[in-house]
C-alpha positions in Angstrom: -20.7 2.3 -44.0 -19.8 0.2 -46.9 -17.0 2.4 -47.5 -15.6 2.4 -44.1 -11.9 1.7 -43.8 -12.2 -0.1 -40.4 -12.7 -4.0 -40.4 -15.3 -6.1 -39.8 -16.3 -7.7 -36.7 -15.8 -10.9 -38.8 -12.7 -9.6 -39.9 -11.1 -9.0 -37.3 -11.9 -12.3 -35.6 -10.8 -13.8 -38.8 -7.2 -12.3 -38.7 -7.0 -12.4 -34.6 -5.9 -8.6 -35.0 -7.3 -5.8 -32.4 -10.2 -3.7 -33.7 -10.0 0.0 -33.7 -9.5 1.8 -30.2 -12.5 3.3 -28.5 -12.6 7.0 -28.3 -11.0 8.4 -25.3 -10.3 12.0 -23.4 -7.3 10.7 -22.2 -4.0 11.3 -24.4 -3.1 8.1 -26.1 0.5 6.2 -26.0 1.0 7.3 -29.4 0.1 10.8 -28.9 2.2 11.0 -25.5 5.1 9.8 -27.8 4.4 12.1 -30.2 4.6 14.7 -27.7 8.1 13.9 -26.8 8.9 13.8 -30.7 9.7 9.7 -29.7 13.1 11.1 -28.3 12.5 10.4 -24.4 15.1 12.1 -22.0 15.7 11.9 -18.3 12.9 12.7 -15.4 14.5 14.8 -12.6 13.6 16.8 -9.6 9.5 16.6 -11.3 10.3 17.4 -14.9 11.8 16.1 -17.9 15.0 16.7 -19.1 16.7 16.0 -22.8 20.2 17.0 -22.5 21.9 17.6 -25.9 25.1 15.6 -27.2 24.1 12.1 -25.3 24.5 9.1 -27.2 20.8 7.4 -28.0 19.3 3.9 -28.3 15.8 3.0 -30.4 13.1 0.7 -28.9 11.6 -1.2 -31.5 8.1 -3.3 -31.5 7.8 -6.9 -32.2 7.2 -5.6 -35.6 10.9 -4.3 -35.6 9.3 -1.0 -35.8 10.9 1.8 -34.0 8.4 3.0 -30.9 11.0 5.7 -29.7 14.3 6.8 -28.4 16.3 6.6 -25.0 19.2 8.8 -24.4 22.2 7.5 -22.3 23.0 9.3 -19.3 26.7 10.6 -18.4 28.4 11.4 -15.2 26.8 15.0 -15.3 23.4 13.4 -15.4 23.9 11.0 -12.7 25.7 13.9 -10.3 22.4 16.0 -11.4 19.7 13.1 -10.6 21.5 12.1 -7.3 21.4 15.8 -6.3 17.7 16.0 -7.3 16.8 12.7 -5.3 18.8 13.5 -1.9 16.5 16.8 -2.3 13.8 14.7 -2.7 14.1 12.7 0.5 14.7 15.5 2.6 11.6 16.3 1.9 9.7 13.2 1.6 10.7 11.6 5.0 9.7 14.9 6.9 6.1 14.2 5.9 4.0 12.3 8.5 3.3 9.1 7.6 -0.3 9.6 7.4 0.6 12.5 4.4 2.7 10.2 2.4 -0.3 7.4 2.0 -2.2 10.1 0.9 -0.4 10.9 -1.7 0.1 7.2 -2.8 -3.4 7.0 -2.7 -4.2 10.0 -5.1 -1.9 8.1 -7.6 -4.4 5.5 -7.7 -7.3 7.7 -9.1 -4.4 8.8 -12.0 -4.1 5.2 -12.9 -7.4 5.0 -13.2 -7.8 8.2 -15.6 -4.6 7.0 -18.0 -4.6 3.4 -17.5 -5.2 2.8 -21.0 -2.4 4.9 -21.9 0.2 3.3 -19.5 -1.6 0.1 -21.3 -1.0 1.0 -24.3 2.4 2.0 -24.3 3.1 -1.6 -21.9 2.2 -3.3 -25.2 4.1 -1.1 -27.6 7.4 -1.7 -25.7 6.6 -5.3 -24.5 7.2 -4.5 -20.7 4.0 -6.6 -19.5 2.0 -5.0 -16.7 -1.5 -4.2 -16.5 -3.0 -1.0 -14.9 -5.2 -3.4 -12.6 -2.2 -4.9 -11.3 -0.2 -1.4 -10.4 -3.5 -0.2 -8.6 -3.0 -2.9 -6.4 0.3 -2.3 -5.9 -0.3 1.5 -5.0 -3.5 0.5 -2.6 -1.5 -2.5 -1.0 1.9 0.2 -0.7 0.0 3.5 0.6 -1.2 1.4 3.3 1.9 0.4 4.6 2.9 3.9 4.6 0.3 4.5 6.8 1.1 1.9 9.3 5.2 2.2 9.0 5.3 3.8 12.5 2.4 1.7 13.8 3.8 -1.6 13.2 7.5 -1.0 12.1 8.3 0.5 15.2 12.2 0.9 15.5 13.0 1.4 11.8 13.7 4.1 9.5 14.1 4.7 5.7 17.5 4.1 4.3 17.3 7.2 1.8 18.1 6.9 -1.3 17.3 3.9 -3.3 18.5 2.8 -7.0 16.4 0.6 -8.4 17.7 -1.2 -11.6 16.0 -3.4 -14.3 17.4 -5.7 -17.0 16.0 -4.9 -20.4 13.8 -7.8 -20.2 12.1 -7.1 -17.4 8.6 -6.3 -16.7 7.0 -3.2 -15.4 5.3 -5.0 -12.8 8.4 -6.5 -11.4 10.4 -2.9 -11.6 7.6 -1.3 -9.8 7.1 -3.7 -7.1 10.5 -2.6 -6.2 10.0 1.0 -6.7 6.2 1.4 -4.8 7.4 0.0 -1.0 10.4 1.9 -1.5 8.5 5.1 -1.9 6.5 3.9 0.8 8.6 3.3 3.6 10.0 7.4 2.7 12.7 6.9 0.5 13.6 8.6 -2.5 14.1 6.9 -5.6 16.6 6.4 -8.4 15.0 4.4 -11.3 17.5 2.8 -13.6 14.8 1.1 -16.0 15.6 -1.6 -18.7 15.3 -0.5 -22.8 11.8 -2.1 -23.0 10.3 -0.5 -19.3 12.1 2.9 -19.8 9.2 4.6 -21.7 5.7 3.4 -19.3 8.4 4.3 -16.3 8.9 7.8 -17.8 5.1 8.1 -17.9 4.3 7.0 -14.8 6.8 9.2 -13.2 5.3 12.3 -15.1 1.4 10.9 -13.9 2.9 10.8 -10.1 4.7 13.8 -10.5 1.5 15.8 -11.8 -0.6 13.8 -8.8 1.1 15.5 -6.3 4.3 13.4 -5.6 7.0 16.1 -4.6 9.7 16.9 -6.9 12.6 14.6 -6.8 11.3 11.9 -5.2 11.2 9.9 -8.2 14.0 10.1 -10.8 14.4 8.3 -14.2 17.6 7.7 -15.6 18.3 5.9 -18.5 21.4 3.8 -20.2 22.9 1.3 -22.3 22.9 -1.2 -19.5 22.5 -1.8 -15.5 26.1 -0.7 -14.8 24.6 2.9 -14.7 23.2 1.5 -11.6 26.6 1.2 -10.0 27.5 4.9 -11.5 24.8 6.1 -9.3 25.3 4.3 -6.0 28.7 6.4 -6.4 26.9 9.0 -4.6 27.4 9.6 -0.9 23.6 9.8 -0.2 22.6 6.5 -2.0 22.0 3.5 0.6 20.4 0.7 -1.5 20.4 -1.1 -4.9 17.4 -3.2 -5.5 17.6 -4.9 -9.2 15.4 -7.2 -10.7 16.1 -8.8 -14.1 17.8 -11.6 -15.6 20.8 -13.1 -13.7 23.4 -12.1 -16.0 22.9 -8.4 -15.7 22.4 -8.9 -12.0 25.8 -10.3 -11.5 27.3 -7.7 -13.5 25.7 -5.0 -11.2 26.9 -6.7 -8.0 30.6 -6.8 -9.5 30.6 -3.2 -11.0 29.5 -1.7 -7.3 31.8 -4.1 -5.2 33.6 -1.7 -2.9 31.3 1.2 -3.0 29.7 0.2 0.7 26.2 -0.1 -0.4 24.1 -3.3 -0.2 22.6 -5.2 -3.4 19.5 -7.0 -3.1 18.9 -9.1 -6.3 15.9 -10.6 -7.6 16.4 -12.6 -10.6 13.1 -12.7 -11.8 13.5 -13.5 -15.3 14.3 -16.3 -17.3 14.2 -18.8 -14.3 13.3 -22.4 -14.9 10.5 -23.5 -13.0 9.1 -27.3 -12.5 5.2 -27.8 -13.5 4.9 -30.8 -11.5 2.0 -33.2 -12.8 1.6 -36.3 -9.8 -1.0 -38.8 -10.7 -3.6 -37.8 -8.4 -4.0 -34.4 -10.4 -7.1 -33.9 -12.7 -5.0 -34.4 -16.0 -7.1 -32.1 -18.0 -6.8 -29.0 -15.8 -3.2 -29.8 -15.8 -2.6 -29.9 -19.6 -4.7 -26.8 -19.8 -2.6 -24.8 -17.9 0.7 -26.4 -19.2 -0.9 -24.8 -22.9 -1.9 -21.7 -21.5 1.8 -20.5 -20.3 4.5 -22.9 -21.7 4.8 -21.5 -24.8 3.9 -17.8 -24.5 6.7 -15.4 -24.4 7.7 -14.9 -20.9 9.7 -14.1 -17.8 10.2 -17.8 -17.0 11.3 -21.3 -18.4 9.0 -23.9 -17.8 10.1 -28.0 -17.1 7.4 -30.7 -17.2 7.6 -33.1 -14.9 5.1 -35.8 -15.1 4.4 -39.3 -12.7 5.4 -42.3 -15.0 1.7 -44.0 -14.3 0.1 -41.0 -16.5 2.6 -40.1 -18.8 0.8 -41.7 -21.6 -2.1 -40.0 -20.9 -0.4 -36.7 -20.7 1.5 -36.8 -23.6 -1.7 -38.0 -25.5 -3.8 -34.7 -24.0 -0.9 -32.8 -24.9 -1.0 -33.7 -28.5 -4.8 -33.1 -28.6 -4.5 -29.4 -27.1 -1.5 -28.8 -29.3 -3.1 -29.4 -32.7 -4.1 -26.3 -33.7 -1.5 -24.3 -32.3 0.3 -21.6 -34.5 4.1 -21.2 -34.6 5.4 -18.3 -32.5 7.5 -15.5 -33.6 10.9 -15.7 -31.8 12.6 -12.3 -30.9 15.7 -12.6 -33.3 17.5 -15.3 -36.0 20.1 -16.0 -33.2 17.4 -17.1 -31.2 16.4 -19.6 -34.1 19.8 -20.8 -34.3 19.7 -21.6 -30.1 16.6 -23.5 -30.9 17.4 -25.7 -33.5 20.6 -26.5 -31.7 18.7 -27.2 -28.8 16.2 -29.4 -30.5 18.8 -31.6 -32.1 21.0 -32.0 -29.7 17.6 -33.5 -27.6 16.8 -35.5 -30.6 20.6 -37.1 -30.4 19.9 -37.7 -26.7 16.8 -39.9 -27.1 14.3 -37.7 -26.9 11.2 -37.5 -29.1 9.1 -34.5 -30.5 5.5 -33.4 -30.0 4.6 -30.6 -32.6 1.7 -29.1 -33.9 3.1 -28.5 -37.3 6.1 -28.9 -39.5 9.5 -26.6 -39.1 9.6 -23.7 -41.4 13.0 -21.7 -41.9 12.4 -18.0 -40.6 12.1 -16.6 -37.1 9.1 -18.9 -36.3 9.0 -22.3 -34.4 6.5 -24.1 -33.5 5.9 -25.3 -30.2 7.4 -28.5 -29.3 7.3 -30.9 -26.4 10.6 -32.7 -25.6 9.8 -35.8 -24.2 12.4 -38.1 -22.3 14.7 -35.4 -21.9 17.6 -35.9 -19.5 17.7 -33.8 -16.5 21.2 -32.8 -16.8 20.5 -31.8 -20.3 21.8 -27.9 -21.2 18.1 -27.4 -23.0 16.5 -28.7 -19.5 18.9 -26.5 -17.1 19.0 -23.2 -19.1 16.3 -23.8 -22.2 16.7 -21.3 -25.4 14.2 -18.8 -25.7 11.7 -20.1 -27.6 8.7 -22.3 -27.5 10.1 -25.2 -26.5 9.0 -27.5 -23.2 10.9 -30.3 -21.8 8.9 -33.5 -20.2 11.1 -35.5 -17.9 9.5 -38.2 -16.1 9.8 -39.8 -12.2 8.4 -42.7 -10.4 7.9 -41.4 -6.6 7.5 -38.5 -4.6 11.2 -38.1 -3.8 12.3 -38.6 -7.4 9.6 -35.2 -8.3 11.6 -33.1 -5.4 14.7 -34.1 -6.8 13.6 -33.5 -10.1 12.0 -30.1 -8.9 15.1 -29.0 -7.1 17.5 -29.9 -10.0 17.7 -26.3 -11.5 20.2 -23.3 -10.1 17.7 -21.3 -10.1 14.8 -21.1 -7.4 11.9 -19.0 -8.3 8.9 -21.0 -8.5 7.2 -24.0 -9.1 3.9 -25.2 -9.9 2.2 -28.4 -8.2 -0.9 -30.8 -9.7 -2.2 -33.0 -7.2 -5.8 -33.7 -5.4 -4.0 -34.9 -2.3 -3.4 -31.6 0.0 -1.2 -33.9 2.3 1.1 -34.7 -1.1 1.1 -31.1 -2.2 2.3 -29.5 1.1 4.7 -32.2 1.9 6.1 -31.4 -2.0 5.4 -27.7 -1.1 7.9 -27.7 2.3 10.6 -29.9 0.1 10.9 -27.6 -3.0 13.6 -25.0 -3.0 11.7 -22.6 -4.5 9.9 -19.2 -3.4 6.5 -19.5 -4.5 4.9 -22.6 -4.9 1.1 -23.1 -6.6 -1.2 -25.9 -5.8 -3.4 -26.5 -9.3 -2.7 -23.2 -10.2 0.5 -21.2 -11.8 1.7 -17.8 -12.3 -0.7 -16.3 -9.2 1.0 -13.2 -7.3 -0.3 -10.7 -5.2 2.3 -8.1 -3.0 0.9 -8.9 0.6 2.6 -12.6 -0.2 6.5 -11.9 0.7 8.7 -14.0 -1.9 12.0 -14.4 -1.3 14.9 -16.0 -4.2 16.0 -19.3 -3.5 19.4 -20.9 -4.9 20.4 -18.5 -8.1 17.0 -16.5 -8.1 18.1 -14.0 -5.6 19.2 -12.7 -2.4 16.1 -10.3 -1.5 12.3 -10.6 -0.5 9.9 -8.6 -2.4 6.4 -8.6 -1.1 4.4 -8.5 2.2 5.6 -6.9 5.3 8.9 -8.9 5.0 9.6 -7.3 2.0 9.3 -3.5 3.3 12.7 -4.3 5.7 15.1 -4.1 2.7 14.5 -0.4 2.4 14.4 0.4 6.3 17.2 0.2 9.0 17.5 0.3 12.4 16.5 3.5 13.5 19.3 3.0 16.7 22.0 2.7 13.7 23.3 5.4 12.2 24.7 5.8 8.6 28.3 5.3 8.6 30.8 7.2 5.6 31.2 4.6 2.8 34.4 3.1 1.8 35.7 4.1 -1.5 36.7 1.1 -4.0 40.3 0.1 -4.0 42.5 -1.6 -6.7 42.2 -4.8 -5.5 43.5 -8.0 -7.4 40.6 -10.2 -6.1 43.2 -13.8 -7.4 45.7 -12.8 -4.5 43.4 -11.8 -2.3 44.1 -13.4 1.6 47.4 -15.4 -0.1 49.5 -13.3 2.3 49.7 -15.7 5.1 49.9 -15.1 8.6 53.2 -15.6 10.9 52.6 -19.1 12.0 54.7 -21.0 14.5 55.0 -24.7 15.5 55.4 -24.8 19.3 58.4 -26.3 20.8 56.9 -29.3 22.9 60.5 -29.9 24.6 59.9 -27.2 27.3 56.2 -27.6 28.2 56.7 -25.1 31.4 57.5 -22.3 29.1 54.8 -22.9 26.3 51.3 -20.9 26.1 48.3 -23.0 26.2 47.3 -24.5 22.5 43.8 -23.9 21.7 42.1 -26.2 19.3 39.3 -25.3 16.8 35.9 -27.2 16.6 34.9 -28.6 13.3 32.5 -31.5 13.2 31.1 -31.7 16.8 35.5 -32.0 18.0 38.0 -30.1 19.2 41.1 -30.6 17.0 44.0 -29.0 15.3 43.9 -27.3 11.8 45.0 -29.6 9.1 48.3 -27.6 8.3 49.5 -28.8 12.1 50.3 -24.7 12.0 49.5 -22.2 15.0 49.4 -18.7 15.3 50.6 -16.4 18.2 47.6 -14.8 20.3 49.0 -11.7 21.8 48.1 -9.6 25.2 46.5 -6.1 24.0 50.3 -4.4 24.6 51.8 -6.7 22.2 54.5 -8.1 24.4 53.2 -11.3 25.8 52.2 -14.4 23.9 48.8 -15.4 25.6 48.2 -18.8 23.8 48.5 -20.5 20.2 45.5 -21.1 18.3 45.3 -23.1 14.9 46.1 -21.5 11.5 43.1 -22.7 10.0 42.4 -23.0 5.8 40.7 -24.2 2.9 40.5 -27.6 3.9 39.4 -27.3 7.5 36.7 -24.6 5.9 35.6 -27.8 3.6 35.7 -30.2 6.3 33.8 -27.9 8.4 31.2 -27.2 5.4 30.7 -31.1 4.8 29.5 -31.7 8.5 27.6 -28.8 8.4 25.3 -30.2 5.2 24.7 -33.4 6.7 23.2 -32.2 9.9 21.6 -29.1 9.0 18.5 -30.6 7.2 18.0 -33.0 10.5 18.0 -29.6 12.5 16.2 -27.8 10.0 13.5 -30.6 10.8 13.4 -30.4 14.4 10.3 -28.8 16.0 10.6 -24.7 17.3 10.7 -26.2 20.8 13.1 -28.6 20.3 15.4 -26.1 19.0 14.8 -23.8 21.8 15.3 -26.5 24.2 19.0 -26.7 22.7 19.5 -22.9 23.1 18.5 -23.1 26.8 21.0 -25.6 27.5 23.6 -24.0 25.9 23.4 -21.3 27.5 23.1 -23.3 31.1 26.1 -24.9 30.0 27.6 -21.0 29.2 26.5 -20.1 32.8 28.4 -23.0 34.6 31.6 -22.4 32.7 30.9 -18.7 33.5 34.3 -18.4 35.7 36.4 -19.7 33.0 35.5 -17.6 30.1 35.5 -14.6 32.0 39.1 -15.1 32.5 39.2 -15.9 29.0 37.7 -12.5 27.9 39.6 -10.5 30.3 43.1 -11.8 29.5 42.4 -11.2 26.0 41.0 -7.7 26.5 42.8 -6.5 29.2 40.0 -5.2 31.2 38.8 -5.6 34.8 37.4 -8.8 36.0 33.7 -7.0 36.6 33.9 -5.8 33.0 34.5 -9.4 31.5 32.0 -11.0 34.0 29.5 -8.7 32.4 29.7 -9.6 28.7 29.5 -13.3 29.9 26.4 -12.3 31.8 25.1 -10.6 29.0 25.7 -13.7 26.5 24.4 -15.8 28.8 21.1 -13.7 28.7 21.3 -13.4 24.6 21.3 -17.3 24.2 18.0 -17.6 26.4 16.5 -14.3 24.3 16.9 -16.6 21.0 15.6 -19.6 22.5 12.4 -17.4 23.3 12.5 -16.3 19.5 12.5 -19.9 18.0 8.9 -20.8 18.2 7.5 -17.1 18.6 7.6 -15.9 14.8 6.5 -18.4 12.2 4.6 -16.7 9.0 1.3 -17.0 8.5 -1.5 -17.1 6.1 -2.3 -13.6 4.5 -5.7 -12.6 2.8 -6.3 -13.7 -0.3 -7.8 -11.6 -3.2 -9.4 -14.4 -4.3 -11.0 -17.8 -3.2 -8.6 -20.1 -1.3 -5.9 -20.2 1.1 -2.1 -19.2 1.2 0.8 -19.9 3.1 3.7 -17.7 4.0 6.8 -19.3 6.3 10.3 -18.4 6.5 12.9 -20.9 6.0 16.7 -21.2 6.8 19.1 -20.3 4.4 21.3 -23.2 5.1 24.8 -23.3 5.8 26.0 -20.0 6.9 29.5 -18.3 6.8 30.3 -16.0 9.8 33.3 -13.8 10.1 32.8 -12.2 13.7 34.2 -8.6 14.6 36.5 -7.3 17.1 34.3 -5.7 19.7 32.8 -7.7 22.1 34.0 -11.0 20.7 32.1 -13.0 22.8 29.1 -11.2 23.3 28.7 -11.1 19.1 29.5 -14.1 18.7 26.5 -15.7 20.7 24.3 -12.8 19.1 24.9 -13.6 15.6 25.1 -17.5 16.5 21.9 -17.7 17.9 20.2 -16.0 15.5 21.4 -18.3 13.1 20.6 -21.9 14.6 17.8 -20.6 16.2 16.1 -20.6 12.6 17.5 -23.5 11.6 20.6 -22.7 10.0 24.3 -24.9 10.5 27.3 -22.1 11.0 31.0 -21.9 10.0 32.6 -18.9 12.2 35.7 -17.2 11.9 36.2 -15.8 15.2 38.0 -12.0 15.6 41.9 -12.7 14.2 42.7 -10.4 17.4 41.0 -11.9 19.6 40.3 -15.7 19.1 40.3 -16.6 22.7 37.0 -16.3 24.2 35.5 -18.1 20.8 38.1 -21.0 21.5 37.0 -20.9 25.4 33.1 -21.3 24.6 34.2 -24.6 22.3 34.1 -26.4 25.6 30.3 -24.9 26.1 30.0 -26.4 22.8 31.3 -30.0 23.8 28.7 -30.1 26.6 25.8 -29.4 24.8 22.9 -31.3 23.3 23.5 -29.7 19.4 23.9 -32.2 16.8 28.1 -32.3 16.0 28.9 -30.2 12.9 26.0 -28.0 13.4 28.3 -25.4 14.7 32.1 -24.9 13.4 35.0 -22.5 14.5 38.2 -21.9 12.5 40.5 -19.9 13.7 43.3 -18.0 11.3 44.1 -15.6 9.2 40.8 -13.7 8.3 41.2 -13.0 4.8 42.3 -16.2 3.9 39.5 -18.1 5.4 37.3 -15.4 3.8 37.8 -16.6 0.5 37.7 -20.3 1.5 34.1 -19.3 2.6 33.5 -17.3 -0.6 34.3 -19.8 -3.0 32.3 -23.1 -1.6 29.5 -23.3 -3.3 27.5 -24.9 -0.7 27.6 -22.0 1.5 24.2 -20.0 1.0 25.1 -16.9 3.3 28.4 -15.3 4.6 27.6 -12.7 7.5 30.9 -10.4 7.6 32.5 -7.6 9.8 35.7 -7.0 8.5 37.7 -4.9 6.3 36.4 -2.3 3.1 38.6 -5.0 1.1 37.1 -7.8 2.5 33.6 -6.2 2.0 34.8 -5.6 -1.9 36.1 -9.0 -2.3 32.9 -10.5 -1.3 30.3 -8.4 -3.5 32.3 -8.6 -6.3 33.0 -12.8 -5.9 29.9 -14.3 -4.4 27.9 -14.0 -7.7 28.5 -17.9 -8.7 26.5 -19.4 -7.2 25.0 -16.5 -5.5 25.2 -16.0 -2.0 23.0 -13.7 0.4 25.4 -11.1 1.9 25.4 -9.3 5.2 28.5 -7.3 5.1 29.8 -4.6 8.0 33.2 -2.6 7.4 35.2 -1.7 10.1 37.0 1.7 10.1 39.6 1.1 12.2 41.9 -1.5 13.8 40.1 -1.0 17.2 37.2 -2.6 15.8 34.8 0.6 16.0 32.7 0.8 12.7 29.8 -0.3 11.4 29.3 -3.3 14.5 26.2 -2.1 16.8 26.7 -1.7 20.2 26.4 -5.2 21.0 25.9 -4.8 25.1 22.4 -2.9 24.2 19.4 -5.4 23.3 17.7 -3.2 20.8 14.4 -5.1 19.5 15.3 -3.7 16.1 18.9 -5.6 16.2 17.3 -8.7 17.5 15.0 -8.5 14.4 17.5 -7.1 11.6 19.5 -10.6 12.9 16.6 -13.2 12.7 15.1 -11.7 9.3 18.8 -11.9 7.6 18.9 -15.5 8.8 15.7 -16.8 6.8 14.2 -16.8 3.5 10.5 -16.9 2.8 8.0 -19.0 0.7 4.4 -18.6 -0.2 2.2 -21.3 -0.8 -1.3 -20.7 -2.8 -4.0 -23.2 -2.5 -6.6 -21.7 -4.7 -10.3 -22.9 -4.9 -13.0 -23.1 -7.6 
């Protein structure tokens, strides 16, 4: 053995390099790459395809060596892949739930056999994911494939799903989208980022070899995420699910605007997450965890928030733990420039540095703690890609929450304290999707997690994360609109024809209705009104205010003040307010029914029936208030965990033309029953039923400002809602151009969108039959009104 070229155990430990790989009967990652001549094509219809004359991109490892190359798809490849996915969906969705579950379970054995190859390839491509985590995903979602029709009745798969990831997204985050889509019966087209492309292609080959039908899982590679928008042009595509950094997600939203395909965004990469240490924490354990997670190459950036009374102790322990840490390699020289600029800015602002060694030139930098950083500094809000850890200090629990919510991101937070009451109160107050108590970076697919603020609009994990890949079975997919050439800066600028009623001859003037803002009936800020005509168009029934941007601003100001208090009310208290609202509508049944009949030109019996259905719908939402409130999913390790829904905040709602009263109370009930405040825009053609409902709101016990109704030009008010930074979500029933505008515009800050386009001037289209109380319709609205949070409380 003296002449052996393999290093000794002592030499391996000294150099901290990996030892020689053990002999294995399965192919290694290098052998798999060599088999494909290190040039990877597409995977569609169950086989690899490497077309000629395609531009290719090289993937390099951490040392600059070329791992392999991937080709960039062109229009012909996109069309072929979409056809393969459509055919795969027909065969996959025709299988029973049990058959799909068996197919997914077979993949667990395949991963057990080839897990080493997958792990090696992930390490080469820096797309972190362990085979154990993939096995857990497969086991969890294969069981959901078995139970779909039993536990989620009334829902059906959407069809072909496009899953897109950015270049810096991990394989685990990507498969957290792919596997639930497959489990629910959809076929999937994956557009992976550059680093995740090789392991994704390997998994597609392994899965198909294990019996997954051809065309169910397809892989297309390209130069950027906008390839996902090109794929979604195919009429069979029904959903785009994105995971990765925020910038690429926004680019995808803009590129796919107007195609009639919803985009679910999970900005899990690049988020800034608070690491909060209270004085009641185990300081040694907290500092050890900081050292473990803060200075490694990671998907998120941490900001250390320490209570002032223990800040000196935390800094002293950080210096001790960091003493032997070596400098960390940076991805490029450009990253070094950004890191140097951030450190210089921190020093100029009075921060002090904690470093284990001196700074040397080159693409390496020592782990650095920036003590005394200002919360509003750019290197705190959006830290550069490097081993920098800003340290902020707070005095009280309230200040800790303010610092934790200061970031525009809402991905996750870590809380360290031995006071469980303090931990739960802080977790409830933080606007993030995951909260870890005395731990960090724990994940499991059984926990639902929603992106808060700019961290996304979708929910991943748990039963709640499955609904994005399903649609209510009573609704059939409509023909999709085509994108139009839209000048976004001028959308909604065409003013409606407004009049100011002449008050000199009151007898000849129809009634002028007020709008409802801040709990008061009032005129619009402009003072102008628009004529509301009878169905024939020859009679003016009334005048309603012509609301605009300033009216929306006033409504949102009152809504944001009252919403936190309404959210904190007990579910039973909210239920009583909705029951009271239903009783108030019943007491004014005659007046509201007359308004519906005059506006729609329908018989009195039909108008009275719509009012009766509206009263019943409010009672249904009152009953919903305290029925669905999350739970405690089982943990894969010792400890406990909680998952619960939270309101979105202020929701803007542009109402449909059909069933103007019933549709309004249906979506209004869904929004306020879950703790939201609303700013509603009634149908531009049929606003009178909503304005007649104002009298019901005035006599109700709902807090002033919780519900606001603004009439006027639909496009103009849509623009005002889209450009207001406080509004968290928009539900829109309107034109295809309005849907395209919202998808393109509601990206900064990111808003949750529920878009339905009306096919014709009669209001028919994507709106459901509001008179039919389908359970899946109610559940769909309820789930669109909440976002999910999971709290982990592990034990020793």
